[in-house]
N, C-alpha and C positions, 0 to 999 in steps of 0.2 A: 722529529718534526715534519709536518706534511703542511705545505702552504701557509708557512708561518704560524702554525698551530701545533700545539703538544698533541702526539699521536701514541697512545698505548695500543701495544700489539701482544698477542699471546699465540702460543703454539698448540692449537686444539688436536686432540687425539681421536679416531674413530667419530663416534656421532655426538661429541661434546658440544654443548650449546652453552651460550651466556646465561647463567643463573643469577649473577648479581655483580654490581660494581659500587665501589666505594671510592670517593675522592676527598681529600680533606687537606686544608692548609694547616700545616704543624703549627700549633700554639695558638690557633684560632676556631674556637668551638663553634662559631658561627658561620664558618665556611666550609660547610661539608655537603657533598651531595652523595646521596646513595639510591641505588635502586636494585630492587629483586624483582624477579620475572616468574610468574606462575608456571607451571608445566607447559601448558599449551601456547604460552607467550614467549617462550624463551628463543631469542633470536640466534641464527647461524652466525658463525663467525669463521674467519680464515685467518692464517698467518699474515696474509696482506692487507686485511681490514682493521681500521683503527676502531679502537671500543667506543661505543658513544658515550660521549661525557656531557651531553644534554647542554652544550655551549657553556660549561664551566669556565668562569674566568680566572685564567691562571695569569698572575702579576709578577713583573720582574721584582727581584730581590726578596722573594718569598719561597718557602720550602714546602713541599709538598708530599704526601703519601697516596698511593692508589692501590687497591686491592681488587681483584677480579676473580670471580669463581666460576668455573666451568663445570657443568654436570653431564655425565652420560646417562641418557634415560635408559639405555639398553642395559647397562651395568646395574642401574637402581632396580629395573624391573627383574632382573635376574637374581638379585640379591649379593652382587659382587661388591666387596668393598676395597678400596675407597671408590665410590661412584662419583665423587667430585674431587677436583683439585683447585687449589688456591694460589694465585700468584700474587706477588706484592713487590713494589718498588717504591724508592724514595729518591725525591731529585729536588733541586733548586732550579728557579727559572731566571734567567738573566733578560733584560732588553736593552740590546746594543742598537742604538740608533734606529728603533722601530723594528728590528729583527729579533724574534725571540729565540733565545738560546736555552737548551736543558743540559743542565749539570748534574751527573749522577751523585747520589750520597755514598760517602765511603763508610 
């Protein structure tokens, strides 16, 4: 949580950049956000940076899944596999008197 907003972070290695992100409310096919980036548009990420969620509306009492793909342009250009890594997390959101809380899925 950062400023009462869900914050997803990853641990990039080397020259890895954000290749894509998917956020979905579990059980609601209409509440999905997905974004993939072209090679020349992949944003840099750091371990201290929240992954952009395009202001996705996380609501209390609901469960979510998030997938983040990081890609190393250097590894890909050299034919080193895997050039990409996928991170995933599941969690529920609670609203406690206006304060958002995240509860990890087990």
